[in-house]
N, C-alpha and C positions, 0 to 999 in steps of 0.2 A: 241201265246196261250194268252189269256187274265188273268188278276187278278184283281176282284173288291176287291174294299176297301172302309170299313166303319168308318170313325174320329168318334169317340168320345170327346166332349170337354167341357164338363160340367164341372165344379166347384166340388173336391170331397168334404165330409161330414168332418169338421174339429172340434174335440173336444177340449172343454177348459180345461184350465189345473188347475187343484187341486195346494192346498195348498201347499201337500203332493206329491212330486211331481211323488213319487217313488209308489203308493198305483191306480190304475184306478177308474176310476171314475163308471166303473161298471164291470162286467163281461162278458158283452158283445165287442164287437169290428168291425170292419168298416171295406166290402169290395169295395174298389174301383178302378169306372171303369174309374176313370179321364184319368189316361195317356195310356187309352188300345188303340190297334186298334186291329179291328175285322174285319179280312178278308177272303174270299173264296178262294181258289184254283182249278182253274178247269183244269190244264195246260196240266193235264195227259191223261185227254180222252175228255171231247166236253165243249161245251159253258151250262150253267147253262139255266134252262127255264126261272128262275126270278133270278132279283137280290138279294143279301145278302143285307137287307136293315131291317129295325123296326123291321118286323116282326118274324126276325129269334127267336125263345125259346133258351129259358136259365134256365135250369135244375140246382140245387145248390141240393146235399146229403151230407149226413154227412157219419162219417166215417164206422159206420153197412151199409150205401147204403139207409136209410131212406131221403127221397125224404126232402126237408126243404122249396124248392122254388122252381114253376114250373109258370114263368111272360116270358114278351116278351122284346129283346133288346130296343124296344121302349118304354116301361113302364116305365123302369130302369131309361133310359135316363131324361124322363119329373116328373122323384121324386131324385131330386139331385144327380142321376148317381151313386149312393151307396144305398148299403145294410146294415143294420145289421144283424149281428150274434154272436152266441153264442161261447164263448172261444174253439178252437177244428180245430180240422182237415176236409176235404170235397174235392169236386173235383165239378167241372163246367163240363156243358156239353151245347156246344153253338150248334142248331140244325136249320137246315135250314126251318123243317118243322115241325108242334102240332105234327102232330103222327110218332111213331117207324118207324126205318128201317122195311118196308114190307120183306117178305121173297123173293118174288115176284111179279115183275108190269112193268106194259109196260109205258115209258116214265113217271118216278118216281122217279129219283134223288134225295138223301140227303147227304147233304151233313154238317158234321161233324165233331166238335173237344172236347177232355174233355182233363182239365187241373186240378192238384192236386194244394193245397195251404193252408194256417194255416190261421186261425185267432188268434191273441191273443188280449186277453182286453185287452181295454182302447187306442188301438193301431189301425192304416188303413193298411191295406193290398190291395199294387195293383194290379189287376188282369193280368194288363202288354199284352203285345199280342198274339190276339188266332188268327188261321189261320185255317179254316173249309178244310175240304179234302171229295171228295166222298167216301161214308160207304158203297158205295159195288161194286160189279164185273158189267158193261155192257155187252149185248152181240146183236151181228147184226150176220143177217142171208141174204146170199145171194146162189145163184147159178150161176155158169159159164154156157155160151150161148151152148154147148154144152153137159151139163147135160141137158140143158131143154130144147133141141132138142129130147130128149128122150122121158121128160112126157107126154104121153097120157090122165090123167086124175086127178085129184084133189090128193094132196099131203099134209100132213102137217110137217111141223118138231118140236117136242117137246124138251125143254129143261129145266132138273129139277135139281137143285141145295139141295134145301131144300124138305123131302122127304114130298111128298101129295101136293106141291105148284108146280105146272108145272108151260110154259107159252106156250102157243103154239102159233105156225107162221105158219098159213095156204097159201098155195099157190094153185092156182086157176086157172084152165086150161078151158079154152076155142076154140074152134075150134083149130085156127094154133098159139095162143097166152095166154102168163102166165103172170100171178097177184102173187104178193105174199108179205106177210105180210113187209114194210118199218119198222115201228117202231121198236122203243132199249128195252129189256129190259132187267132191273135192279133187280140184287139176290142179295139177304142178306149173305156174308161170315159167315157161322155157323161153321167151324171146323178150323181156323189158317190157319195155313200154309197147312195141311191137307186135306182142301176141294176139293171133287173133284166134275165133273159136268158130269150129264149125256147127250148126244143128242141120241135123233131117228128120223127114220124117214120111214113113214107111206104112201104112193101112188103108183099111177098105173104109171107107166114103161119099155116101150114099152109092152102096154096093159095086163101086170101084176100087180101085189098087189105086192109090195117086202118092204123089210124092211130092218133095218139097223141100230143100236144102237150102239155107242160106249164110252166110262167112259174115261175124260183125269181130271189127277189132276194139281194141283199147281195153282188153284182158288184164288187168293186176292183180297181185296180191291183198288180204285183203276185203274184198268188194262178194257182194250175195247177188249174183246174178239170178233172176226172176225168169224162165222162159214160161211167158203163154200164148198159147195158140187160140185164135180166134177167130169167129164165121168174119165172109166178108164177101160180096155181090163181087161179080165181074161188069165187063159194060152190058155185057148181055143180058143182066138181071139174074145171070146163073150163081150159087151157091160155089162157093169155092170160100179157101181159110189160108190165113195169114200167120204169121209168127211175129210176137209180139215179145223184143228183150227189155229188161230197164234192170236199170243200178239200186238196190234196194236201198242201198245206205245213200247218195246223194238221189237216187230220183232222176238219175238222168238218164235218158234213152242214150245205147250206144249205135254206133253209126255201122249203117249193114256196107261191104264191101265195094261198094260203089261210087267212085269218086263221083264230087259235085264243084262245075264251077259258076251256079250259079248266083246272084247277088238280087236279094230281096230289099227292095229302097222304099219307104214307110211299112205299111200295117202286108203282114205278109198272106198274097191274096190265097193257101192255100191253109189256112187257119181253121179250125173249126165254127163253125156261124153256132149263135147260140151258149145258152149253160146248159147243153146233152139232157135236160129234163131235171136238174138236181135240184132239190126242194129239201126243206128242214119244215116240220110238223109240229105243232104243241101235240101231244099224247095224254097232256090232265087240264086244271080246270084253267093255268095262263095263258093271255094271250101273247106269245112270242114274239106277237111283232108290235109290241109295244113295253115302253119300260117296266121292268118287272119288279114292286120292292120287295127285298124280305124281310118278314115279319119280324118279330122277336121269338125268343126261344119258345118264350110260351104257347106261343103258334106254331099247331102244326104248317111244314111246308114240305110240297111235293111236286116240284120240276122234272116233266120228263117232257123228252122230244125224240124225233126220229125224222134220222133225215134218209134222204132215198136219192142213190146218184144210179140212175140206168147204165151205166156205163164200166159200172165198177168205181172203186174208188185208187186215182194213184197219187196225188196228194193232199193231204188233208194240215191243213196251221190252224192256230185260233190265237189269234193275235189280240192281245188286250191292252184296250186303250183307257186310262182311268184318270179321275181327278183327284183321285188319291196317292199321292207321291209316297207314302207309305207303303200303300198295298201295294206301290209297282216295282218301291225298291226291293219287297220281301221276295215278287217272285224274282227280280234280277238276281239278285243274290244267291238263290237256289239254283237258277239255270243258270249261270256260266255269264250273267250282265245280261241276257236278254228277256224280253218280255212278251218272245212269241214262240208255241209251243208246238213241238212239229209233236202229229197223233202217229204218223207213221213211221216213223223212226227215230224217237224221242231221246233225245241225250239221258245221264243219269238225275243230272239235275230236272230234268223234266220228268218223269217219271215219279220224283220226290213231291214237284207240286202235283199233281194228280193223286198221289194218298194222303198229301195231307190237308190240300187246300181245293183245289177244283179236279171231282170226280172223272175226268174224260177217261174214254175206253182209247185202248194207244195199241200198236203193232198187229199182229196179229188180228185183233179183233177191227179193222180197219181197214186197213192193206188190201186193196182185190172186192172188197165188198159192195156189193149194191142198197141195202137195208143196214142202218147204223140205228140204233136205240142208244139215249142216253140220259140219265140219272144223277143230275146233279141236287137233289134231295138233301145228301151231304156237303154241300158250301154253303149251308145256310150259318153254323154255329163259324168257322170260319171265316167266313165274311161277314158280319155283325161286328169283326174287329176292323174293320176298314171303311167308314163310313164314306161316302162318296158316289158318284156315278161311277160305275166298271165296265163298260164296252168291251162284248169279247166277239170279233167281229173272226168269220166262220169259212176260212179262203179255201174252198175245195175245186182239185184239177183231175179228171175223172182219166179213163183209158183215153179214151179218144184224145184228149186235150182240151175239153168243154170244160171252162172254168166259170163258179159262179162264189162271190161272198153274200155269205149273209149275219147280218150284225144283231146280239142278242143283247140286250142293256137291263143291267140289275143294278141297282140303288137300295141304299146301306144309308138310314138317317142315322 
């Protein structure tokens, strides 16, 4: 993920000292942006649609909440990089847009930070570092192929967080093909940790107008909630459908609105049985069930394989176990001290590992996929720098909760 930085380099306004330094020149002080770094952190969700630049809105309010200043970051930089304010307590809001956070809108992310500060008469207060983060919950809607095979007419998914402000994700059916809204919706979080989201679907399924509504809890800022409609069978074997909503960031299921007091002791009897048909097969001359000797650079090295996940990927991690302390420390030094690589939602460090050492696919190339092709041929040269036995344990969890671990061993003389 990327974090964009804007450096402020203008000099702060300096007040001249009077004969009696114990007395302030006036009842005002200065808020300096000289040592400030204003940045936009989009690590947990998505790339911003606009860069963090001088268009960022800067709003200053006093202790009563009254707005004292509403300007842009560019204007502050062009006017001495400082602001004079009466002594008192204030809060500063930095926002990526001139408008406030909308209740619901397509493709309108708003990045924001709020910071309190105190102005002392005759003195300069430095703003310090400010990091803006997503002030909304992002939502995308998708449908499994099995669900779409049941669609016989137009439909729509309606998502509501703030009453009276829904977003409709349309699904269009034409002949044997379907198309649906691919834009992401952004929703204001209106009730802190108690914010709920209502998801409803209405459309033609197997010739009948079908409806389903679910309410989910735990909606928060900086989340990406991916809604997926899946096909299932009822107790009589008739085809119906269900709504699954996952947190793309932490990859944890949201709870629905029905409370439960059930306590499970020991193994969960409702847990899915088996591995869901998850498999990893070689698509090259190497037998990936046996240790693979990495040859010298003078020899060709083609290592490709294909993962099949019939129920589609929910979580995919690669745990590295190695006899080379140098290799382990090299990966950990890049990947925030970890030797586990998350392919679904990789950290910025993991992405560096993918680009410099281990060319694993990640993100949208992995999440919710039923087939994933791997080409690790380019790992030859970087791996040759680390003699030892390297085991890569592929840990896969599908959308039904089935799990499987598959080890791949590579040896370097």
